[in-house]
N, C-alpha and C positions, 0 to 999 in steps of 0.2 A: 428530389433526386433519388434515383435507384442505382444500387450497385448489385452486380451479379458476379458472385465468386464461384468459379467453376474448377473442377478437376482436383480439388484439394482433399486430403485425408482429414476428416473432422474429428476433433476431440472436444467434447462439450462440458466438462473435461474428460468424460469417458470416451473410449475409442468408438467411433460410429461408422468407420469406413469412408469411402469416397462419397461425398455429398455436395450438392449445390446449395448455396445460401443466397437468398434475395433479400436485400435491405431496402427499406423505404424510409427516407429521411433519417431519423435517428433510431429506428427500431428494426429488428429482424422480422421480416414479413413472412418468409417461407423457408423451410429447410427440406431438402429432398430432391425431387425431380422438378425442374423448372424448364418450361418450353421457351427457349430464347426467341424462336420465331414468333410466338404469340406476343412476347414482350415487344419485339420490333414492330409488330402489327398495330400495337396500341399507339405508337407514335410518341411515347413519352421519353423524356431525356433519361438515358441510363448509360452506365459505364460497365464494361466487362473486365473482370480481373481474373487472369489465368493463374490458378494456384497449383499447377502441375509440379510435382516433386516438392510439395510443401505440406506441412501440417497446418491446419487451420484451427486455432485455439482461441479461447476467450482472452480478452484484454486483461493484463495483469493488474492486480490491486496492491499498491504499496501502502501499508497502514502507518508508515513512520518515515517522513522526510522533513528535514530542516529546510523548508522552502525559502526562508530568508537567509540561509547560510548559517555557518557555525558561530558560536558565541565568542570565540577569540580568547580563550583562557591563556593567560600569559601576557596580555596586552591587547589593546584595541586594534593595533596593526595586524594582529593575527586573526581577526574576524575573516571568515570566508564569504564570498559574494553569494547572492541569491541563485537559486537553480532556475534554469531556463527550459522552455518548452522542448527544444530539440534534445536536450540531455535526457529528459524524462521519456519522451515519445520513442526515441531510438532504442530504448531498453524494453519496449513492448508494454510499458505502463500506460494504461488509459484512465485509471482512477488512482488518485494520490491523496493522502491525508497529511496535512502539514502540522508541524509541532514546533514549539519553542523548547529551549533547554534550560541551562543554568542562567542565562542572561535574559531576563524579562524586562530589562530597563532600556538598553539600547535596541535590542531586538524586540519590538513591542507587539502586543497582541493585536492591536489595530493594524499594525503593519503586516502581520501575518494574514489577517483577514483580507487586506487589500491584495496581497500576493495570491491568495487562494482565488479570489474573484477574477484577478487578471488571467490566471492560467485557465480558468473556466471560460473566459471570453475567447481564449485562443484554441479551445477545442477539447481540453481535458475535462473529466469529471473530478471535482475537487471537494474535499471536506477538510475539517481541522479539529484538533484537540484544543480546548480552552484551558489555559493555565501554563505551567512550566514546572521547574523543580520545586518551587516554593509552595508552602502552605501557611496561610490561606492562598489560594491560587489567584494569579493575575487574570482578570476577565474583561470582556468587552463591556458588559453590562454590570449590574451590581453583584451578580453571583453566577455560579455555573448553571443553576436551574434557569435563571433569566436568559443566559446565553443560549441554552438549548431551546428555549421557547421562542426567542425573538431573533436569533441568528440562524438562518437556514443551514449554514455550512457546519455548525458545531455539532459533533456527534457524541461528545463526552468530555471528561476531564483528562488532562495529560500534558506532557509526560511528568508525572509527579515522582520526585526522587525519594527512594528509600535506600538504606544501607550504603550511603554515599556521603563523603565528607562535604560535598557541595549541597547536600540537603539540609533541612532545618531541624532534623531530629524531632519531628512533631510527635505529640502524644497519640496514643491509640485512640482516645476519644476524638481528637481533632481529625485524625485520618478516617475514622468511621463516619463522622459527620459529613465529611467531604464525599465519601463513597455513597452514602445514603442520599445526599442531596442530588448527586449525579444520577443515581438510579431513579429517583422520583422525577427528575427532569426528563429522563427517557420515557417513563410511563406517561407523563403529561404530553410529551411532544411526539410520541411514536418513534423515537430514535433509539440508538443503541443503549445509551445511558450507562456505559461502562467506564471505569477509571483505568487509564493506561499508566502503568508504573515503570519508570526507569529503575532498574535494580543495579546498584553499584557493587563495589568490590569488598565492602566490609563483611566481616565474618558472620554477622547476624543474618545475612542473605534474605530469605523470605519470612523471617520471624515476625516483622511488623504486620504482614498480611495474615499470618496464622493467628496472631493475637486478636485482630479485629473480627476474624471469623469465629473464634472461640468465645470471645468476651462480649461482642456487640452484635451477634447474630447476622453479620454480613454474609451474604452467600457468595461462594467462590465464583459463580458465573458473573458476578458484578465486577470482577477484577480481571485485568489483562496485563500481566507483567511482560516486559521485554528485556533483551540482553541476557537471556537465561543461559547462554553458552559460555559464560565467564569461567566456570569451573565444573568439575564433575559433581561436587556437592550441591552446587546451585541447580544443576540440571536434574539431579535426583529429586530435589524439593519441588522443582517445577513440574516434573512428571507426576508427583503426588497431587499437586494442585490441579493439573489437567485431568487426572483420573477422578478428581472430586467435582469436576464440572467447569473449571476455568479454561479460557483460551490462553495460550502462552505463545510468545514470539521470540524467534531468533533473528539476529541481524547478521550481516555479511562483512562487517568492517574488518575483522581479523582474518578473513579469507579461509575460515575453517568450517565452512558449512557442511561439507561431506562428512568430516569427522563427527561433528556434533549431531547430525541427522542420524547417522549410524548408531551413535550412542543412545540417542533418544529412542529409537526403535528397539534396539537390543535390550533396553531396560524397561520395556513395557509402556513407553509413551504412546498415547492414542493419537494417531495421525489426524483424526478428524478435529482435534483441538489445537493443532499447531499451525502457525503462520510464519511467514518469512518476510522480513522487511529489509530495506536498504540502509536505514539510518543515514541517508545521504546528507552530507555537507562536505567534509574533507573526503569521505568516500563518495562514490558516484553511483548513479543508476546503472551505468555500464558494468560496474563491478558486480552488481546485483544480478544482472542478466547473465553475465559470464559464469558466475558460480552455479546458477540454476542450470545452465546448459551442461556444465561439467558433471553435475549429478547424474545426467543421462548418458552423455557422450563418453565420459572418462570413467565414472564410477559404477555404471551399470544399472542405475535405477531406472524404472520404466517411466515413460512420460506421463502416463495416467496416474502414477503414484505422486509425482512431483507437482503436477499442475494444480491440484486442489489446495496445496499450501499457499498458492499465490492467486487463487481465483475464488473457488466456492467457500473456503474456510474464512478468509478475511471478509468476504461478502456477508457471511453469517454473523460473525462477531460485530461487524459494523452496521448490521441490519440494512444492507443495501440489496433489497430484493430483486432489483432489475439488473444487478451486476453478477459477474463471476461465472456465467454459463451461457452457452449458445442454445437458445430455445426461441421458438416463435413468440413474438411479443416482447422479448427482452431487449435491452439496449444493444445497439449495433456497435459493440466494442469487440474488435476482431483483430487477431495478430496472425500473420503468416510466417512460419518458421521453416527455414530451408531443411529439407530432409538430410540427415547425416550430421551436419554441424549444428543445427538448431539456431543458426544466425537469424536475426530478425530481418525479414525482407520487407514486409508491408505492415503498417499499423493503421487501423481504422478506428476512430473514436467518435461515438455518437453519430455514426454514418459518414463521417468526413475522413478523407485520407490524409493522415499526418506524416506518414513515412512511405515512400515508394522506392523499391529497390535499395533499401538500406539508407537512404538519404532523406532529409526533411523535405516534405512536400510544400511547406509554407514557412516563411520567416516569422520571427517574433514581431508583433505589431509595432513595438516602439521603434524598430529599425526602419520603418517606412519613411519616417521624417528625421532620420539620424544620419550624421556624417561620420560617426565613430567607426573605427576599424581596430578591433582589439582581439588579440589571440593570446590566451593564457594557458600554460601547460604546467601542471603541478610537478614538483621535483620528483615525486614518487609515482608519477604516471607510468603505467606499464609493469610496475613491480608485482 
């Protein structure tokens, strides 16, 4: 199957002007001038997508989603349901990394792996963190290293809790051992091998990570802390870590992305070490896309500044060489954003159209044999 995307303004994520993209199956075959008449003459099946008045950008990479839903602190009835294809794709996300949180008992690691595989079958590119808040981590196999070697989808350990009452207050030695095992797993498997840390609200903030760097010769680039936007003090510490070589991540749950991005930049945070995630469970991928759009439309940031935070940067930290950019030979993960509003118009993942004119182009597979009719709207939707 060939797709010809014409008349759009290309960001790869750098601005490249009006370009034509030809995809062949799941890869980008050509960027530049493509003779549609020559393609017609070949007699091969192809579809033309008119991207007039659209920005054509790489598919977004969300490095942190609770694909099985939230843990339900306060009682099992408060667990949130799994995330579905349409929610993720309509936000322009073509690659997603699933994670567990505080609950690794009811929300199981094998269940997360199953959800990751299911979403892959439906067209997304999917990966996962092995573990959860607890140390030692909950794994599919006998260890993080085994998971990385034998489970294709596992990219590293996470989200491991520090500075949080729901964490287990593990010793520096235990934490360093986990980080090193994950790093070695990455060396042996050719994967990222980073440890993704949930940073809570306790006043020690990033001290556990500083301790293992200073006392156990752990390298900052093996660490990947998230939720760094909890306070100015935490943000300053995260900026120091980023300048030392670590990738750091902000989420959008509290809807303060513009404020914290400005703070990060104004205080010397290196943009090439920053990613943005949805942390979706009670939050949504829609909220993620909305705040990214507001950075440009409302707060005046340029599109080429914002895009790397959700494309090339997460591709780098996750070691996904085929993702995050629009280049010949790379995966055909492409999003069309309407000029002006940056609303998601079309989403193409691995060469397949998942969203057309803002609506899902395909239903979730389980609905094909289902009689269910469910519409659920959160009480805080739209706030």
